[in-house]
N, C-alpha and C positions, 0 to 999 in steps of 0.2 A: 456546629449542627451537621448531622450526617445526610447526605445526599443519596437519594435512591436511584441507582443505576440498574437498567434492565439490559442485559446482554443477550443477543439472539445469535446462535451459533455456538455449539460446544465442541468444535473441532480444535486443531492445534492452537489456533491464534485465540479463539474464545477462551480455552483453557488458561492460556498464559495471561490474558486480559483480566479474567475473573481472579486470577492469583494476585496480580499487581493491585487491582482496585480493593479486593476484599481484605488483603493483608495490610494495607496502609493505614486503616483506622478511620478514614474520612468518608467512606461510602458504604451504604447498605446495598448489596448486590443480590440480584436474582439472575438465573440464567436458563434460557429456553432453547429447545432444539427439536426438530421434527422427529429425531431418533431419540426416544425418551431415555434409554439407557445412558447415552452419551451425556445428556443433561444431568441425570442423577449421579453419575461417576464424578463429574466436576463439583456438583453441589456437595457431595460427601467429602471430597478432598479439601474443599475451600470452607465447608461449614456454612453454606449459604442455601438459598432456596433454589430448587431446580424442578423444572416441569417440561412436559411435552407441549410444544406449540406448533401448530400448522402455520407456516410462513405465508401461505396462500389464502388463509382465512382472515378476513378483516375482524370477525367476531372474536377469534381467539387472540389476535394480536391487540385488539382493544382491551380485552381483559387482562392480558400480560402487562400492558404499559400503564394500567390504572395506578395513578399516584407516583409514577416515575418522574424524577427530574430530568433524566436523559435516557435515550436508548442508544447503545453502542451496537451496530450491526457487523457481526462477524459472520454473517450468513452468505451463502452463494450470491454473486453479484446480480443474478436475474431475479432475486427476491427483493431487492433494495427499494424499488419504486413503491411497492406495497407497504413496506415498513415505513418508509418516508411518509407516505399518506397517513398511516396509523399515528406516527408522531404528531403530524400537523393537527390531526383530529384531537389528539390527547393533550396537545399544548406543551409537549416536552422537547427538549433539544435533541437533535438527530445527528449522530456521527457514523461514518462507515469507512470501509477499506477498499471500495471498488476502484478498479482501474478501467472500468468499461466507460467509454466516452458517452454513448447514448444514454446510459443510466444517469450519469452525472448531470447531463443536460436537462433531463426530467426532474431530478431532484432540485435543479435549479429553479425550474418552473414552479415546483411546489412550494418553495421557500417564499414566493411572492405572498405578501400579506400575512405571513406567519408571525405569531408573537414570540417565537423562540428561534434558536439558531440552527441552521442547517449547514453541517461541515462535512461534506464527503471527502473521500481520497486522503484519509488520515492514516497513513501507514508508513511504508518504507519508499515505494515508488509507485505512483505518486504519493506524496506526503513529505517525509523528511528530505528527500532529495530536492524537491521543490523549494523548501525553505532555505537549503544550503545554496542552491543556484541564485536565489534572489538576493541573498546576503553577499555573494561574490560581485554580482553585477553592480552592487551599490558602491563598491570599492573602486569603480572605474568612472571616468568622465563621460566617455561614450563607449558603448558596447558593440562589438562587431559579431562575435560567435559565442554561444553557450552550448557546451556538451555535457550531457547528464547520462551517467553510466552506472548500472547496478547489477549485481548478479548474486543469486543464492545458489551456492555451490557445494558439492561434497569436497571434504579435505583430501581424500584419497580415492578418486574415481577408478572405477574397476570395470567399467563396460565400454562398448564401442561409442555410445553417446558420450561417455565421460560426464555422466549426469546421474543424480538420484532425485527422486521425487521428495522435495522439501516442503511444498505448500500445495495450495489448491490445484488440481489437475485441471478443473474447469477453467481457471484463470490462466494457466500456463497455455492451454490450447487456445483460448481466447486471444492472448497477446501474440501468439505465433501465427495466427490465421487472419486477423483483422487489419485493414489499412492503418497506417501510422501517421498521426499529424506531426508536421514540422513546419518551421519557418524557413524558406529557401529564397535568399535574396530579398528579404522583407516580406515575401508574400506567404500566406497560409497555403499549405498544399498537403496531399496525401502521398506517402511513399510506401512501396511495397515491404511487407515484413520479411525477415531473414535475409535482406539484402544490404548492400554498402558495408560489407565486412571490414573491420579495421583491427589492428594489433594494438595492444597497449600493455604497459608494465606498471605493476603496482606492488609495492613491498617486495621487490625483486623477483616477481612471478609474472610470466608472459600469458596474456588471455587474448580472446578475440571478442569483438563486440559487434552486434548487428541490429538492425531496426526491429522493434517490437511495439505493440500497440498499447497505448494508455498511460505510459510513464510520464508524460509532460503535464497530466492533469489539466488545470485551467491556465497554465503558465503561457502557453503560446498565444492564447486570446489576450492575455493581460499585456504581453510584451509586443504585440503586433504594432509595427510603425516605429519601434525604438530599438529593435535588435535585427541585424541582418540575417543571421543563421541561428537556429535553435533546433536541436534535435535530441532525442532519447534513444539509447540502445541498451540492449541486455548483454551482460557479460557472461561468457562461457569459456570453458577450456577450449583449445584450438582444435577445430574439426568437427565441432558439434553442429554448426550452422549447415554444413554440407550433408551431414546425415539427416537432419530434419528436413532440408529441401527434398531429399530423395523421398522421404515418407510423404510429405504434404503434396509436393508437385508431380513427382514421377509416378507415385502410386496413388496420387489423387486422394489421400486421406483428407485434404482440405474441404472436400465435398462431403465427408462422412466424419464429422467431428465426434460424434458419439462412439464410433468403432475406434477412432484413435485414442480417445480417453480410455476405453476399456483395455486396449492393448498396453497402453503405457502403465496403467495401474495394475495390470497382470504381470508385466515383464520387467519393469523398471523398479528396483527396490527403493525404499526410503532409507534415510540414514539420520542418526542422532549426531554424528560427527560432521557438522556443517560449518560453513562460514558465509559471510555476507560481504561482499566486495563493493565498495562505493567510491565513485570517481566523479567529480564535477569540476569543469573547467570553463572559465569565462575569459575572453580576450578582447581587448579594446584600448583605447586611449586614456592615459593618465599622465597629467603633467607634460604633455606634448610628446609622450613616448608610447610606443605600442607594446603593451604589457599583458602578461598571462597571470591569472589568478586561479589556484587550484585548491581542492580540498579532496583528501583521500583517506579511507579508513578500510581496515579489514577487521570485522567483528566476528568473534568465535563463539561457539556454544559454550555454555557455562553452567555452574550450580548457582541457584538462587532459592533461598528458603528451603535448603536441604534437598532440593530435588534438581536433576539435570533438565535443562531447557536447550532447544536448538537456537542457532543463531537468528534464524528466520522468525522463530516465535518471539525472541527477545526484542529484535529490532521493530518488528511490526506492531507488537503489543505496546511497546514503549512509546511508539509513535503516536498511537491513538490515546493511550492513558495520559501522556504529556499534555495533549490538547484538552482532554477531559479536566485535567487540573487547571489549566490555564483559563478555561471556560468558567469554572467555578470561582477562580480569583478575579474575573473581569479582565484578564490581560488580553482576551481575544473578544471580538464582539459577541453580544449575548442575543442578538436578533438579526434574522434574515440570513442570506446566503454568505458564507465566510469561505474564502479561498485560501489555500495553504500559503500563498505568497504574502498573506497579510500577516503572517506569524514571524516573529523576530528569532534568529538563530541563537543568539545570546540568551535570550529568555528561555528558549527551548532547551538548550544544553545546561542551563542552570536549574532545570526542573528535576525532580528526584527521579522521574522516569526517564526523561530525556537524556540523563547522564550516562545511561547505558551506551550511548553512542560516542561519548567522550573518552 
């Protein structure tokens, strides 16, 4: 039986998600976007239904979700509460990619009493990285510290920021400006973004990592009382944090986020030659010894289905599509609020979409 999936958002990740789901043969896909040409372009490429949808209109959302088994939101994070409400009203499953803490808390509230599953934060970070972290800590008798690190980077940086725009600028500005949740000495706290810079080596390359918002997802709340330290940092090439602190703090763009977004989109080029760097570490006791468990990967851009896709497209869309598959198969709960840490790593990597991480 074909399951009807409605995708909202026809940007980079929406296009990849539509390709994965439409080409596998198990889903009937439709895609909607506030920018009609974007939706129609994806619809033409994937031979699916596409149309304009105003994300702020409950009436248009209700019409678009009619008959859908699930909605996958690849829309800007600030649209997701309205989309989640429309999904609840339609009785369909809801999945999103948001890293925004406040949005996720509202989605959790909406899930109460719902007849369908609400699964936010299905992507790379939060999302896949949460699944990896939870798997590592289960290998230890007791856990002291969990470190989660992810970066979407150009392979050949060529500007002072040593960075290219590879995903949502709204999401980038959001994670650079908002306070960051962490567990410190067993207590939930907020730490400042762009601080606590560290160095790390992955696959022979040296990077820096620093605090950013949203990457922990719901894991901090789930592990409170069982883990002493838990934190998430974004990986960049060395020197990036200093440049961003200059923009945000010295030039005070943290108070003018729309201006910062406009400047970044005007001056920082995108790239199709990117990489996603993933590092997760859990330390603690096992068999009476203090041990370290790590998981690291570098995922590159690649050709799929005769087309070139960026690494951030592949990893993010693979994350949410794998969860859609697992929802269809009953591997994850099909009702109520579902946390990423409820998803098993082995089952995820065995999935046809999850294999892109392996």
